[in-house]
N, C-alpha and C positions, 0 to 999 in steps of 0.2 A: 679570483675575482670576487669581490664582495657583492652580495645580493643588493639590488636596488631597493630603496625604501618603497613600502607598499603604497599604492594609490588608494583613494577612498573605495573604489570598486573592489580592489583586492581585499581590503579589510572586511568588507561585507561578505566575502566568500567564506570566511570562517563560520559565520552563522549558517550559511547555506549547507556547508559540509556536515555540520552537526545535525541540521534539520533533515538530512537524508535519512537518518535513522528514525527519527521520531515520526516524520510524516510521509516518508517514502516518495522520493522524487524520481521523476523520469526526465532528466535534463540532458538534452542533446548539446552539451557544452562542446565548444570547438577547439579548445586548447589542450585537450588530453593527449597523453602519450601512450603508445602501445604497452600493454601489460602482459603478464605471463599467467598461465593457468597451472595450478598445482592440484593434484588429487591426493586426498588423504583417506586412509581406511577408517571406517567407523569403529569406535571403541565402545565398551560397555558390556556388562555380563548379560547372560540370559540365553536360553535355548528355545527353539520353537516349541510352542505348546501343542497340545493335541489339535488337530484340524477341526475347525468349527464347521457346522453345516452352512453351506453357502446359500445366499439369496437366489431366487430365480434370476438367470442371467438377464442383464439389461439389453442384450442384443447388440447389434452394431449399426445403429442408424446414423444418419448424418449428424455430427455433433451439435450443430446449431438448431436442430429441429425443435418443435414444440413438444407438448406433453405426450403426444401419442407415442406409445411404445416405451415410455419411461418405466424404470423399475420402482415400484412403490408409489404411493400417493404422497403429495406434499404434506409434511407434518412438522412437528417441533421436536428438536433434540436438545435436551438440557443436560448440563454437567452438574451433578449433585454437589452440594456443599461438602467440603472435606474438613473434618474436625482434626484436632491435633493427632498426628501419627497415622491418619487415615491414608489409604492408598486407593484413589479412584482412577481407573485407567483412562487415558486420553482416547485410545483406540478401543473399539468394541467389535467383536466378531458378530456379524449379522447372521441371524438364524433364518433358515428358509421357511420354517413353518410347515404345517401339515400339507401334504399333497404336492410338494415340490417335485418337479420332473428333472431327473438327471440329464445333463447334456454333455456332448463330447467336449473335451478340454480344448480351448482356443486361447493360445498364449500370444501376447504381444511382445515386442522387444522389451527385454529387461525383466520378464516374468518367467518364473519356473514353478515347479510344484511346491517349492518350499520358500521362495523368496520373491520380493519385489524390489528391484534396484531403483532407487530414487536419488536424483541429483539435487544437492542443496547448494545454493548460491551464496557465497560470502564476498564481501567487498572490503578493500583496504583503501588507504589514502595515499597510495604511491605518488600520484601526480600532485595531489594537494600538499603532501609532505614536502615534495621538492620545491613547491611554491612557498614553503615556510610555515605551513599550518600543521602543527604536530599535536597540540593539546586539545583534542576534540572529544576524547572519551570513546571513540569508536575502535573496536578491536576485533579482527576476524576470529581470533581464538575464543573470545567470549560469545560471538555469534554462533560458532560451531558448538561450543559447550552447551548452549541453550538447545540447539537442534538435537544434540546427542542425548540430552536429558529426556526429552519427550519421545524420541525414537526408542530409547532404552525402555521407557515405560510401556510403550506399545508392544515391544518384543517380549518383555517379561510377562505381559498379561495374555500371551498366546498369539500375538501377531494379528494379522488381518486374514480372516478365513484360513487360519493355519499357516500363513506365510509371514516370515520375518521381513521387516524393512531392511534391505541392504543399502545402507547410506554411503554415498560417495560425495566428496566436497570439492569445490573448485573456488579459488580466490582470484579476484580480478581487480584491476584499478578502476575505481568508480569514475574517473575522468577519461578513460580510454575506450573509445568505440571499438577499435581493433581488438583490444584485449578482451572485451565482452563477447565479440564474435568468436574469438578463439575459445573462450570458456564454453560457449554454446556448442561449438564443433567437438570439443573434447568430450563433453557430456553425451551428446547425441550420437556421434560417430565412433569415438574411441571407447567410452565407457558403456555406450548403448543403454542409457537409462530409460526407464518406462515413463517417468514424468520429472518435471523440474519444480522445485519449491524454493522461493526466495524472491529476488528481484534483480532485474537489470536496470540500467539507467538510460538506455537508448532504444528507440523503437526498432531499429534494425536487428538488435540482439533478440528481442521478443519474437520478431517475425522469422528469424533464423530457426528458432525452436519450434514455433507453431506452424508457420506457412511452409517452410522448407523441409522440416523434419517431422512434422505431424505429432509433436509431443504436447501434452497438456502442461501448461505453466500456471502455477498458483503464485501470483505476485503479491508479496507482502505489502508493497507500497503502490507505486504507479499512480500518483495523484494527477498526472498529466496524460491520461489515456483517453483519447478522443474516439468517436465511433468508428473512424476509419481503421484503427488498430484492431478493434474487436472484429470488425468485418473481415479484414485481411487474415486474421487468425483462425477464421472458420469455426468458431465455437470452442477453441482450445485455450483461450486466455481467460483466467478468472482473477479478479482483483479484490482487494479489501475495500477500497474506496469506490464510490459510485462512478458509473460511466460518466464521461465528461458532459454530454448533453443533458443527462439527468441531473448531475450536480448543478449545472447552470440554471436549469429550470427551478430547482429547489432553492437555490440562492436567491433568485428573483422573487420567489414566493415569500421567503423570509423577509426580504426588504419591504414587500407590500404589506405583510401582516404586521410588521413593526412600525409602520407609518413612515418609513424612511423615504419613500418615494413622493410623499405629499409635499408639494411646493419646491421640490428639488430639481436641479438640473444636473443630471448624472454624467460623469465621465468614466470611461472604462480604459484601464491600462492593461494591455496584453502584449505578448511577444510571440514571434514566429518559432521560437525554440520549443516552448510548451504547446503552442497551438498553431501549427502550420496553416497558413491561409486564413487564420482567425475563424476556422470552421466552428469551433466549440464556443468561443466567446461571442460569436455572432448570435448564438442561441440565447445567451444572456441578454444581449441587446434587444432581440426580438421579444423576449418574454417581458422585459421591463416596459416596452412600448405596449404590449398586449394588456398589461396591468394598469395602463394609464399613466405611466411614468414618462419623463422627458429625458432623452439622451442627447446631450449637447456635443459630445466628442468621444469617439472611440479611437484611442491612440494605440496603434499596433506596431510594435518595435521589431527590429531585426533580430534574428537568431544569434548573430555574432555580437558578443558582449561589447567589443570595442565600438562597432558601428552603432549599436543600440544606445550606448552611453552618450554618444554625441547627439543622438536624437532626443534624449530626455529633456534638455533645456528648451528645445523648440516646443515639445509637447506640453511642458509646464505653461508656456506662454499661450499656446493654442487653447488649452483648457481654460485658462484665466480669461482669455478674450471671448470664449463661448459662454461665460457666466457659470461655469461648472462649480458647484458648491459641495458635491458629494462625489468622491472618486472611489471606484471599486478596483482594488488592486488585484489583478489577475495575471500579472507578469511575474517572472521569477524573482525571488527575494533580493537578488543583487540590484536589479533594475528598479524594483518597487521602492527599495530603501533609498537609492540615489534620487528618485523622484521626490519622495517625502522630504529628504534632507534639503534638496534644492528649493522646494516650495517653502519650507520653513525659513531658509535664509532670505528668501524674497518676501517674507511675511505675507504669503498667500494663504489666507485663512480658508481651510477646506476640511470637510469631514471625510474620514476614510472608513471603509468597510471591506472585510476580506472573507475568504472561504478556505476550504481545504485545497482548492485548486492552486497549483504551484507552491504548495506548502505554506501559503500565506496565513494560515490559521495556526501554524506551529510556533512555539516559543523561539527556536533558533532562527526561523525565518523572519522574525520581527526583532531580533535581539539588538540590532544596531540602529533602531529608530530613534529620532530625536524626541525631546520632551513634548513637543507639539502633538505627537502621536498618542499621548496618554489617553486612555479611555476608549480607544478604537475598538469597535465591536467586530467579532468574527463569528462564523458559524462552522461548527466542526462535528464530525462523527466520532472523534476520539475522546476517550476519558483521560484528560490531562488536567492536573491541578486539584484533583479530588482530595489528596492528602492535605494540601494547604487550606482547602475549604472545609475540612473536617468531615468530609463524606466517607462513609465506610467503603471498604473494598468489596467488590462483587465476589460471589462464591467461585466463579471460574478463575478469577485473578488470584484468589487465595490458594486455590489448588495448584495453579501453574507456578506460583511462587514456591510452594512447598516442594514440588517435584524438583524444581531447579536447585533449590538450596540443599536438598538431600543428596542430589547427584554431584553437585560441584563443591559442597561443603563451604559455600560462601553466602553471605547475606545479600539480599536483593531489596534495597530501599525503594519504596514507592516513588514514582515520578522521576527516578534516576534514568540515565541513559541505558545502563544494563537492564533495568526493569522494562524499558520500552522494547528492547531487543527480545527479551525473554517472552513477553506477552504476545508479541506478534508471531514469533516462532512457534509458541505453544498453540496459538489459534490455528495456524495452517497445518501443523502436524495432525491436529484433531480433525480438521475439516477433510484433509486428505484421507485419513483413516476411516472416517464415517462413510465417505463416498466410495472408497475402494471396497469396503465391506459390502456396501449396497450393490455395487456393480457385479458382485458374484465371483465365482471361481473362473469364469471365462473372461479374463481381464484384458480389455483393449482400451486404446485411447478414446475411441468413440463411446464405449461403454462407460468409462470414467467420466467423460464430459456429461453424458446423460444423467449419470448418478449424481454428480454435483448439482446439476440443474433440478434434481428432484428432492434435494435435501430439505427445502423449506427453511423455516426459521431455526437457527442454531444459536444457543446462548454461548458467548465467548468472552474472553478477557479483554479489557482495555477499550473495546469498541462499544458503541451503542448497539441497539437491536439491528439484526441484519438477516439476510436470507439469500440463497440462490434459488432461482425458479426457472422454468423453461424460458429461454431467451434472455434471461437476466444474469449478467456476468459480473456485476459490481455488487459486493456483499451488503454494504451499509444501507439501512432503511430508516435511520433516525438521526437527529441532529440536535445540537443545543447551542445557545449563544454563550459567548464568553467575552470578556473585555481585557484589554491590555493595561497592566499596571506598571508604569515606569519605575515606581519605587523598588519593586522586586524584579523587574525585567521578566515578568511572567504573566501568564493568562490566569484569570480568575473566572470560574464557571458562573453563569447567570441563570440558574434554574436547571430543571431536569431535562432529560432528552425527551423529544416528542417525535412522532412519525412524520416523515416527509410526504408531501402529496404526490410526488412523482417517483 
């Protein structure tokens, strides 16, 4: 049987699948199929170095507690610039300092005297490939190679307080909720890992790891993480992007500061897949009104793509009838693109603005937009397009690229898909290593959570400034504007990063 020709919605999915890598989606898609989980042994040379002196133990408080009892004061950790041939370790053994008091060893699941078992999450395009999308540039082998490169560097430099990272890997279908739960269970129950690094694409998989099995998850992406997920995770979920309510408050503040709200009637397009019950995008609406803006229509679409696609034509007319002249695209890229395409065909002249929510500030998320979308401004915490703009790479990104290229013997062009993979993987191996070192030799999930919350500002690759602090589980603290250039189908930066007010 020959495959049916693709619908406009199916064509847009190509951009979304690629965008998963660059922007980190958490998309509860409804048409996935169950995947399988495979475990691979870590490779790479190196033997454990001499045990370093441990920090005073962080103790075992409730993970989500505030600063009381945390290990160390909030500070700044910087990655030095790496010159040609230099080897600057990603992980660092934390010293206890004078007067440290030895404590009895307390080991959590996956921790021994000499190792820390960490599960690394890889995703493939099983379901998307069966739908006909194969040329996306996403490759689980390259994802794993990037993790391996940075884990190898940590282990060669002596490990974390004398413990090697024992890396195990699982690959799942990014469209399969059942497959992602299987991956969670394989890692937590069969492999018995101490923590998980990577990303899932369904809330249920995150909660399987955090709420059900009490494992820390460091999520590379998760642009659609509302406050309910962090709350349910009990202080064990840490993400790169800002928490959803904070991201919406900062989005509204950028609109105010740019003068976008003046004289505008704003429409908000959201969906129940990214934002169940519109909990997070309702924060955006409230902030806009607080800042003196006018919201003419908040169109909240179904989580089911088929149902939502049939709702889009109605919502285009509703926004037009409400006099909306600025639409904030906070629905997934499939639905946002269908909305823009339909509005263009109907010659509905409207201005669009996007953010990192739902990956709508990513190039793949905007890749299928019509020419009427040209010049659209978005606000992002990612460094994308710097090479095109002639901006120099940051020292952490230079270092991460050098480590990857030396380990894999392959080049890593800036702003490429593999570059995006490597930078994100480098960041989270580094953040995990810093926090595990700070948590001390008595390593528990609660202690790791508190140590992560005590890291303060850490300079990383590809992202703007960021930090973890007590009660703050989304890393990014800065943002910059960019605009869509239809000529290159790419985003161009519009100035430097600046701190966000929330």
